[in-house]
MARTIMI-813615 format. One record per residue (C-alpha): residue number from 1; residue in one letter; x, y, z. Coordinates in nm, 4 decimals, decimal comma. Example, Ala and Ser with C-alpha at 12.3 -4.5 7.8 and 13.67 -1.06 7.14 Angstrom:
2
<node><resi>1</resi><resn>A</resn><east>1,2300</east><north>-0,4500</north><up>0,7800</up></node>
<node><resi>2</resi><resn>S</resn><east>1,3670</east><north>-0,1060</north><up>0,7140</up></node>
***
This chain:
203
<node><resi>1</resi><resn>M</resn><east>1,2394</east><north>14,8803</north><up>4,4611</up></node>
<node><resi>2</resi><resn>K</resn><east>1,5065</east><north>14,7185</north><up>4,2475</up></node>
<node><resi>3</resi><resn>T</resn><east>1,4915</east><north>14,3410</north><up>4,2830</up></node>
<node><resi>4</resi><resn>D</resn><east>1,6490</east><north>14,2233</north><up>3,9564</up></node>
<node><resi>5</resi><resn>G</resn><east>1,3320</east><north>14,0355</north><up>3,8672</up></node>
<node><resi>6</resi><resn>L</resn><east>1,2785</east><north>13,8704</north><up>4,2071</up></node>
<node><resi>7</resi><resn>L</resn><east>0,9550</east><north>13,9495</north><up>4,3870</up></node>
<node><resi>8</resi><resn>P</resn><east>0,9564</east><north>14,0820</north><up>4,7442</up></node>
<node><resi>9</resi><resn>F</resn><east>0,6397</east><north>13,9084</north><up>4,8682</up></node>
<node><resi>10</resi><resn>M</resn><east>0,3606</east><north>13,6829</north><up>4,7530</up></node>
<node><resi>11</resi><resn>I</resn><east>0,1188</east><north>13,8397</north><up>5,0020</up></node>
<node><resi>12</resi><resn>P</resn><east>0,1784</east><north>14,2122</north><up>5,0724</up></node>
<node><resi>13</resi><resn>D</resn><east>0,1728</east><north>14,3408</north><up>5,4327</up></node>
<node><resi>14</resi><resn>C</resn><east>0,2286</east><north>13,9892</north><up>5,5633</up></node>
<node><resi>15</resi><resn>V</resn><east>0,5022</east><north>13,8393</north><up>5,7810</up></node>
<node><resi>16</resi><resn>E</resn><east>0,6237</east><north>13,5980</north><up>5,5162</up></node>
<node><resi>17</resi><resn>A</resn><east>0,9084</east><north>13,3507</north><up>5,5619</up></node>
<node><resi>18</resi><resn>G</resn><east>1,1009</east><north>13,2101</north><up>5,2683</up></node>
<node><resi>19</resi><resn>C</resn><east>1,2420</east><north>12,8561</north><up>5,3014</up></node>
<node><resi>20</resi><resn>D</resn><east>1,4969</east><north>12,6608</north><up>5,1036</up></node>
<node><resi>21</resi><resn>E</resn><east>1,7389</east><north>12,3730</north><up>5,1530</up></node>
<node><resi>22</resi><resn>A</resn><east>2,0870</east><north>12,2751</north><up>5,0413</up></node>
<node><resi>23</resi><resn>G</resn><east>2,2530</east><north>11,9369</north><up>4,9994</up></node>
<node><resi>24</resi><resn>R</resn><east>1,9724</east><north>11,7111</north><up>4,8790</up></node>
<node><resi>25</resi><resn>G</resn><east>2,1849</east><north>11,5482</north><up>4,6100</up></node>
<node><resi>26</resi><resn>C</resn><east>2,4912</east><north>11,4812</north><up>4,8237</up></node>
<node><resi>27</resi><resn>L</resn><east>2,6301</east><north>11,1425</north><up>4,9229</up></node>
<node><resi>28</resi><resn>A</resn><east>2,7572</east><north>11,2703</north><up>5,2569</up></node>
<node><resi>29</resi><resn>G</resn><east>2,6760</east><north>11,5309</north><up>5,5172</up></node>
<node><resi>30</resi><resn>P</resn><east>2,3508</east><north>11,6720</north><up>5,6529</up></node>
<node><resi>31</resi><resn>V</resn><east>2,0842</east><north>11,8481</north><up>5,4521</up></node>
<node><resi>32</resi><resn>F</resn><east>2,0619</east><north>12,2114</north><up>5,5615</up></node>
<node><resi>33</resi><resn>A</resn><east>1,7609</east><north>12,4434</north><up>5,5471</up></node>
<node><resi>34</resi><resn>A</resn><east>1,7094</east><north>12,8113</north><up>5,6171</up></node>
<node><resi>35</resi><resn>A</resn><east>1,4077</east><north>13,0296</north><up>5,6859</up></node>
<node><resi>36</resi><resn>V</resn><east>1,4243</east><north>13,4057</north><up>5,6340</up></node>
<node><resi>37</resi><resn>V</resn><east>1,1819</east><north>13,6912</north><up>5,7011</up></node>
<node><resi>38</resi><resn>L</resn><east>1,2804</east><north>14,0052</north><up>5,5096</up></node>
<node><resi>39</resi><resn>P</resn><east>1,1611</east><north>14,3621</north><up>5,5732</up></node>
<node><resi>40</resi><resn>S</resn><east>0,9171</east><north>14,5151</north><up>5,3256</up></node>
<node><resi>41</resi><resn>D</resn><east>1,1782</east><north>14,7624</north><up>5,1994</up></node>
<node><resi>42</resi><resn>F</resn><east>1,4537</east><north>14,5060</north><up>5,1454</up></node>
<node><resi>43</resi><resn>S</resn><east>1,6363</east><north>14,5546</north><up>4,8166</up></node>
<node><resi>44</resi><resn>C</resn><east>1,9292</east><north>14,3628</north><up>4,6706</up></node>
<node><resi>45</resi><resn>C</resn><east>1,9781</east><north>14,3386</north><up>4,2956</up></node>
<node><resi>46</resi><resn>Q</resn><east>2,2593</east><north>14,0817</north><up>4,3359</up></node>
<node><resi>47</resi><resn>L</resn><east>2,0455</east><north>13,8293</north><up>4,5223</up></node>
<node><resi>48</resi><resn>N</resn><east>1,9447</east><north>13,5236</north><up>4,3236</up></node>
<node><resi>49</resi><resn>D</resn><east>1,9157</east><north>13,1464</north><up>4,3446</up></node>
<node><resi>50</resi><resn>S</resn><east>2,2358</east><north>13,0401</north><up>4,5240</up></node>
<node><resi>51</resi><resn>K</resn><east>2,3153</east><north>12,7909</north><up>4,2458</up></node>
<node><resi>52</resi><resn>Q</resn><east>2,3408</east><north>13,0849</north><up>4,0029</up></node>
<node><resi>53</resi><resn>L</resn><east>2,5919</east><north>13,2652</north><up>4,2227</up></node>
<node><resi>54</resi><resn>S</resn><east>2,9615</east><north>13,2073</north><up>4,2725</up></node>
<node><resi>55</resi><resn>E</resn><east>3,0979</east><north>13,1065</north><up>4,6109</up></node>
<node><resi>56</resi><resn>K</resn><east>3,2455</east><north>13,4557</north><up>4,6467</up></node>
<node><resi>57</resi><resn>Q</resn><east>2,9081</east><north>13,6172</north><up>4,5709</up></node>
<node><resi>58</resi><resn>R</resn><east>2,7272</east><north>13,3922</north><up>4,8197</up></node>
<node><resi>59</resi><resn>D</resn><east>2,9831</east><north>13,4657</north><up>5,0927</up></node>
<node><resi>60</resi><resn>K</resn><east>2,9394</east><north>13,8390</north><up>5,0298</up></node>
<node><resi>61</resi><resn>L</resn><east>2,5586</east><north>13,8191</north><up>5,0421</up></node>
<node><resi>62</resi><resn>R</resn><east>2,5356</east><north>13,6112</north><up>5,3601</up></node>
<node><resi>63</resi><resn>P</resn><east>2,6300</east><north>13,8879</north><up>5,6096</up></node>
<node><resi>64</resi><resn>L</resn><east>2,4057</east><north>14,1326</north><up>5,4233</up></node>
<node><resi>65</resi><resn>I</resn><east>2,1077</east><north>13,8968</north><up>5,4549</up></node>
<node><resi>66</resi><resn>E</resn><east>2,1831</east><north>13,8269</north><up>5,8206</up></node>
<node><resi>67</resi><resn>K</resn><east>2,2068</east><north>14,2000</north><up>5,8937</up></node>
<node><resi>68</resi><resn>E</resn><east>1,8997</east><north>14,3119</north><up>5,6988</up></node>
<node><resi>69</resi><resn>A</resn><east>1,6585</east><north>14,0239</north><up>5,7704</up></node>
<node><resi>70</resi><resn>L</resn><east>1,3954</east><north>14,0767</north><up>6,0382</up></node>
<node><resi>71</resi><resn>C</resn><east>1,4912</east><north>13,7265</north><up>6,1507</up></node>
<node><resi>72</resi><resn>F</resn><east>1,6475</east><north>13,4108</north><up>6,0115</up></node>
<node><resi>73</resi><resn>A</resn><east>1,7312</east><north>13,0591</north><up>6,1245</up></node>
<node><resi>74</resi><resn>V</resn><east>1,9379</east><north>12,7739</north><up>5,9821</up></node>
<node><resi>75</resi><resn>A</resn><east>1,8895</east><north>12,4071</north><up>6,0717</up></node>
<node><resi>76</resi><resn>Q</resn><east>1,9957</east><north>12,0627</north><up>5,9556</up></node>
<node><resi>77</resi><resn>C</resn><east>1,8974</east><north>11,6975</north><up>5,9457</up></node>
<node><resi>78</resi><resn>S</resn><east>2,1714</east><north>11,4388</north><up>5,9884</up></node>
<node><resi>79</resi><resn>P</resn><east>2,2586</east><north>11,1579</north><up>5,7475</up></node>
<node><resi>80</resi><resn>Q</resn><east>2,0916</east><north>10,9200</north><up>5,9951</up></node>
<node><resi>81</resi><resn>E</resn><east>1,7670</east><north>11,1196</north><up>5,9801</up></node>
<node><resi>82</resi><resn>I</resn><east>1,7904</east><north>11,1219</north><up>5,6004</up></node>
<node><resi>83</resi><resn>D</resn><east>1,8300</east><north>10,7431</north><up>5,5967</up></node>
<node><resi>84</resi><resn>E</resn><east>1,5309</east><north>10,7039</north><up>5,8289</up></node>
<node><resi>85</resi><resn>V</resn><east>1,2745</east><north>10,9176</north><up>5,6465</up></node>
<node><resi>86</resi><resn>N</resn><east>1,4299</east><north>10,9746</north><up>5,2972</up></node>
<node><resi>87</resi><resn>I</resn><east>1,5885</east><north>11,2921</north><up>5,1646</up></node>
<node><resi>88</resi><resn>L</resn><east>1,2643</east><north>11,4679</north><up>5,0663</up></node>
<node><resi>89</resi><resn>W</resn><east>1,1047</east><north>11,4520</north><up>5,4084</up></node>
<node><resi>90</resi><resn>A</resn><east>1,4363</east><north>11,5121</north><up>5,5845</up></node>
<node><resi>91</resi><resn>S</resn><east>1,4610</east><north>11,8348</north><up>5,3820</up></node>
<node><resi>92</resi><resn>V</resn><east>1,1104</east><north>11,9311</north><up>5,4932</up></node>
<node><resi>93</resi><resn>K</resn><east>1,1976</east><north>11,8384</north><up>5,8523</up></node>
<node><resi>94</resi><resn>A</resn><east>1,5026</east><north>12,0666</north><up>5,8361</up></node>
<node><resi>95</resi><resn>M</resn><east>1,2803</east><north>12,3482</north><up>5,7063</up></node>
<node><resi>96</resi><resn>H</resn><east>1,0435</east><north>12,2918</north><up>5,9994</up></node>
<node><resi>97</resi><resn>K</resn><east>1,3374</east><north>12,3135</north><up>6,2394</up></node>
<node><resi>98</resi><resn>A</resn><east>1,4477</east><north>12,6410</north><up>6,0782</up></node>
<node><resi>99</resi><resn>L</resn><east>1,0946</east><north>12,7843</north><up>6,0934</up></node>
<node><resi>100</resi><resn>A</resn><east>1,0711</east><north>12,6885</north><up>6,4601</up></node>
<node><resi>101</resi><resn>G</resn><east>1,3912</east><north>12,8846</north><up>6,5205</up></node>
<node><resi>102</resi><resn>L</resn><east>1,2556</east><north>13,2159</north><up>6,3902</up></node>
<node><resi>103</resi><resn>S</resn><east>1,2055</east><north>13,4902</north><up>6,6470</up></node>
<node><resi>104</resi><resn>L</resn><east>0,8996</east><north>13,6145</north><up>6,4531</up></node>
<node><resi>105</resi><resn>K</resn><east>0,6148</east><north>13,3760</north><up>6,3804</up></node>
<node><resi>106</resi><resn>P</resn><east>0,5345</east><north>13,3935</north><up>6,0096</up></node>
<node><resi>107</resi><resn>E</resn><east>0,1817</east><north>13,4381</north><up>5,8807</up></node>
<node><resi>108</resi><resn>H</resn><east>0,2673</east><north>13,2742</north><up>5,5496</up></node>
<node><resi>109</resi><resn>I</resn><east>0,5477</east><north>13,0454</north><up>5,4324</up></node>
<node><resi>110</resi><resn>L</resn><east>0,7025</east><north>13,0422</north><up>5,0855</up></node>
<node><resi>111</resi><resn>V</resn><east>0,8730</east><north>12,7118</north><up>5,0084</up></node>
<node><resi>112</resi><resn>D</resn><east>1,1093</east><north>12,6349</north><up>4,7231</up></node>
<node><resi>113</resi><resn>G</resn><east>0,9934</east><north>12,3214</north><up>4,5396</up></node>
<node><resi>114</resi><resn>N</resn><east>0,6667</east><north>12,1334</north><up>4,5102</up></node>
<node><resi>115</resi><resn>R</resn><east>0,6414</east><north>11,9299</north><up>4,8325</up></node>
<node><resi>116</resi><resn>F</resn><east>0,5955</east><north>12,0400</north><up>5,1920</up></node>
<node><resi>117</resi><resn>R</resn><east>0,4130</east><north>11,9421</north><up>5,5085</up></node>
<node><resi>118</resi><resn>P</resn><east>0,2131</east><north>12,2067</north><up>5,6994</up></node>
<node><resi>119</resi><resn>F</resn><east>0,3974</east><north>12,3799</north><up>5,9803</up></node>
<node><resi>120</resi><resn>E</resn><east>0,1917</east><north>12,4808</north><up>6,2863</up></node>
<node><resi>121</resi><resn>N</resn><east>-0,1193</east><north>12,5374</north><up>6,0735</up></node>
<node><resi>122</resi><resn>I</resn><east>0,0473</east><north>12,8326</north><up>5,8997</up></node>
<node><resi>123</resi><resn>A</resn><east>-0,0564</east><north>12,8756</north><up>5,5367</up></node>
<node><resi>124</resi><resn>H</resn><east>0,2168</east><north>12,7906</north><up>5,2876</up></node>
<node><resi>125</resi><resn>T</resn><east>0,2765</east><north>12,8074</north><up>4,9144</up></node>
<node><resi>126</resi><resn>C</resn><east>0,5161</east><north>12,5826</north><up>4,7242</up></node>
<node><resi>127</resi><resn>V</resn><east>0,6926</east><north>12,7574</north><up>4,4374</up></node>
<node><resi>128</resi><resn>V</resn><east>0,8874</east><north>12,5527</north><up>4,1819</up></node>
<node><resi>129</resi><resn>K</resn><east>1,2221</east><north>12,7254</north><up>4,1246</up></node>
<node><resi>130</resi><resn>G</resn><east>1,1111</east><north>12,9754</north><up>4,3866</up></node>
<node><resi>131</resi><resn>D</resn><east>1,4725</east><north>13,0646</north><up>4,4694</up></node>
<node><resi>132</resi><resn>G</resn><east>1,4832</east><north>13,2448</north><up>4,1352</up></node>
<node><resi>133</resi><resn>K</resn><east>1,1457</east><north>13,4162</north><up>4,1861</up></node>
<node><resi>134</resi><resn>Y</resn><east>1,1180</east><north>13,5428</north><up>4,5435</up></node>
<node><resi>135</resi><resn>L</resn><east>1,3729</east><north>13,7374</north><up>4,7450</up></node>
<node><resi>136</resi><resn>S</resn><east>1,3024</east><north>13,5589</north><up>5,0731</up></node>
<node><resi>137</resi><resn>I</resn><east>1,3499</east><north>13,2137</north><up>4,9183</up></node>
<node><resi>138</resi><resn>A</resn><east>1,6669</east><north>13,3300</north><up>4,7423</up></node>
<node><resi>139</resi><resn>A</resn><east>1,7962</east><north>13,4633</north><up>5,0739</up></node>
<node><resi>140</resi><resn>A</resn><east>1,7175</east><north>13,1302</north><up>5,2405</up></node>
<node><resi>141</resi><resn>S</resn><east>1,8961</east><north>12,9439</north><up>4,9612</up></node>
<node><resi>142</resi><resn>V</resn><east>2,2110</east><north>13,1528</north><up>5,0135</up></node>
<node><resi>143</resi><resn>L</resn><east>2,2108</east><north>13,0943</north><up>5,3891</up></node>
<node><resi>144</resi><resn>A</resn><east>2,1432</east><north>12,7202</north><up>5,3602</up></node>
<node><resi>145</resi><resn>K</resn><east>2,4162</east><north>12,6799</north><up>5,0980</up></node>
<node><resi>146</resi><resn>T</resn><east>2,6847</east><north>12,8860</north><up>5,2750</up></node>
<node><resi>147</resi><resn>Y</resn><east>2,6226</east><north>12,7293</north><up>5,6155</up></node>
<node><resi>148</resi><resn>R</resn><east>2,6340</east><north>12,3805</north><up>5,4657</up></node>
<node><resi>149</resi><resn>D</resn><east>2,9494</east><north>12,4505</north><up>5,2633</up></node>
<node><resi>150</resi><resn>E</resn><east>3,1160</east><north>12,5826</north><up>5,5782</up></node>
<node><resi>151</resi><resn>Y</resn><east>3,0145</east><north>12,2689</north><up>5,7684</up></node>
<node><resi>152</resi><resn>M</resn><east>3,1496</east><north>12,0357</north><up>5,4983</up></node>
<node><resi>153</resi><resn>S</resn><east>3,4773</east><north>12,2294</north><up>5,4809</up></node>
<node><resi>154</resi><resn>R</resn><east>3,5236</east><north>12,1704</north><up>5,8548</up></node>
<node><resi>155</resi><resn>L</resn><east>3,4470</east><north>11,7990</north><up>5,8107</up></node>
<node><resi>156</resi><resn>H</resn><east>3,7092</east><north>11,7875</north><up>5,5357</up></node>
<node><resi>157</resi><resn>E</resn><east>3,9799</east><north>11,8510</north><up>5,7959</up></node>
<node><resi>158</resi><resn>Q</resn><east>3,8856</east><north>11,5212</north><up>5,9639</up></node>
<node><resi>159</resi><resn>F</resn><east>3,8326</east><north>11,3244</north><up>5,6405</up></node>
<node><resi>160</resi><resn>P</resn><east>4,0580</east><north>11,4816</north><up>5,3732</up></node>
<node><resi>161</resi><resn>A</resn><east>4,0553</east><north>11,1754</north><up>5,1464</up></node>
<node><resi>162</resi><resn>Y</resn><east>3,6971</east><north>11,2482</north><up>5,0360</up></node>
<node><resi>163</resi><resn>D</resn><east>3,7782</east><north>11,6034</north><up>4,9195</up></node>
<node><resi>164</resi><resn>W</resn><east>3,4695</east><north>11,7501</north><up>5,0888</up></node>
<node><resi>165</resi><resn>K</resn><east>3,6285</east><north>12,0962</north><up>5,0925</up></node>
<node><resi>166</resi><resn>Q</resn><east>3,5878</east><north>12,0970</north><up>4,7147</up></node>
<node><resi>167</resi><resn>N</resn><east>3,2911</east><north>11,8702</north><up>4,6413</up></node>
<node><resi>168</resi><resn>K</resn><east>3,0931</east><north>11,9451</north><up>4,9632</up></node>
<node><resi>169</resi><resn>G</resn><east>2,9734</east><north>11,5836</north><up>4,9677</up></node>
<node><resi>170</resi><resn>Y</resn><east>2,8389</east><north>11,5727</north><up>4,6117</up></node>
<node><resi>171</resi><resn>P</resn><east>2,9073</east><north>11,2624</north><up>4,3992</up></node>
<node><resi>172</resi><resn>T</resn><east>3,2221</east><north>11,3653</north><up>4,2144</up></node>
<node><resi>173</resi><resn>Q</resn><east>3,4540</east><north>11,0996</north><up>4,0789</up></node>
<node><resi>174</resi><resn>T</resn><east>3,7112</east><north>11,1837</north><up>4,3473</up></node>
<node><resi>175</resi><resn>H</resn><east>3,4502</east><north>11,1328</north><up>4,6169</up></node>
<node><resi>176</resi><resn>R</resn><east>3,3321</east><north>10,7993</north><up>4,4746</up></node>
<node><resi>177</resi><resn>D</resn><east>3,6908</east><north>10,6783</north><up>4,4297</up></node>
<node><resi>178</resi><resn>A</resn><east>3,7627</east><north>10,7635</north><up>4,7940</up></node>
<node><resi>179</resi><resn>I</resn><east>3,4605</east><north>10,5611</north><up>4,9042</up></node>
<node><resi>180</resi><resn>L</resn><east>3,5933</east><north>10,2635</north><up>4,7087</up></node>
<node><resi>181</resi><resn>S</resn><east>3,9404</east><north>10,3046</north><up>4,8601</up></node>
<node><resi>182</resi><resn>H</resn><east>3,8551</east><north>10,3978</north><up>5,2188</up></node>
<node><resi>183</resi><resn>G</resn><east>3,4960</east><north>10,2851</north><up>5,2683</up></node>
<node><resi>184</resi><resn>I</resn><east>3,2197</east><north>10,5024</north><up>5,4089</up></node>
<node><resi>185</resi><resn>T</resn><east>3,2101</east><north>10,7242</north><up>5,7174</up></node>
<node><resi>186</resi><resn>T</resn><east>2,9363</east><north>10,8010</north><up>5,9691</up></node>
<node><resi>187</resi><resn>H</resn><east>2,8694</east><north>11,1109</north><up>5,7589</up></node>
<node><resi>188</resi><resn>H</resn><east>2,7686</east><north>10,9130</north><up>5,4499</up></node>
<node><resi>189</resi><resn>R</resn><east>2,4047</east><north>10,8521</north><up>5,3644</up></node>
<node><resi>190</resi><resn>K</resn><east>2,3694</east><north>10,4767</north><up>5,3562</up></node>
<node><resi>191</resi><resn>S</resn><east>2,0348</east><north>10,4905</north><up>5,1758</up></node>
<node><resi>192</resi><resn>F</resn><east>2,1999</east><north>10,6615</north><up>4,8772</up></node>
<node><resi>193</resi><resn>Q</resn><east>2,3712</east><north>10,4908</north><up>4,5853</up></node>
<node><resi>194</resi><resn>L</resn><east>2,7262</east><north>10,5407</north><up>4,7035</up></node>
<node><resi>195</resi><resn>F</resn><east>2,8843</east><north>10,3242</north><up>4,4345</up></node>
<node><resi>196</resi><resn>E</resn><east>2,8356</east><north>10,3665</north><up>4,0619</up></node>
<node><resi>197</resi><resn>R</resn><east>2,6584</east><north>10,0771</north><up>3,8992</up></node>
<node><resi>198</resi><resn>Q</resn><east>2,8557</east><north>9,8865</north><up>3,6379</up></node>
<node><resi>199</resi><resn>L</resn><east>2,7153</east><north>9,9892</north><up>3,3035</up></node>
<node><resi>200</resi><resn>K</resn><east>2,8741</east><north>9,7115</north><up>3,0978</up></node>
<node><resi>201</resi><resn>L</resn><east>3,0530</east><north>9,3832</north><up>3,1514</up></node>
<node><resi>202</resi><resn>N</resn><east>3,4220</east><north>9,3634</north><up>3,0791</up></node>
<node><resi>203</resi><resn>L</resn><east>3,4345</east><north>9,0551</north><up>2,8592</up></node>
***
């Protein structure tokens, strides 16, 4: 099976769900997470960590993943939830929501990163940079990223000054300048550093 270096499963003959998130480093918008269970014969040489793919490539892969996956689910945690529990645990909470939305109960969970909380006593393995190592995590990263980008593009229509269609809520200079000019919205994460710290005094 051609996988372009990505592995199909950690545990063969196991219902294994891959999980990943998108939007941890943003100043605005929810954090999204996806969970994907792929069939044992799934093959896609183009699939990779979503950050290594272009927007066009991700948009092309999304319907393929949705069609070929045994099941998948996408979930989110709001900026308010992020402010309450911090971005790490909000990301994990979003992954739990996605896992709960699967129509098949996984026997093992593959998680991108190094931190996770057990979900329903199902065994899990954290894999640093797992979205570039396992197909199911890469598939989850593509779904989380494309669903989140789509969400932020819709929000842009309501708040065009922040340029979310382009920056998707990440801390670009345009985004920070808009915060200074227009203030923050209900979609901003108040626990984040929304304003750049002054690095030197103008004497």
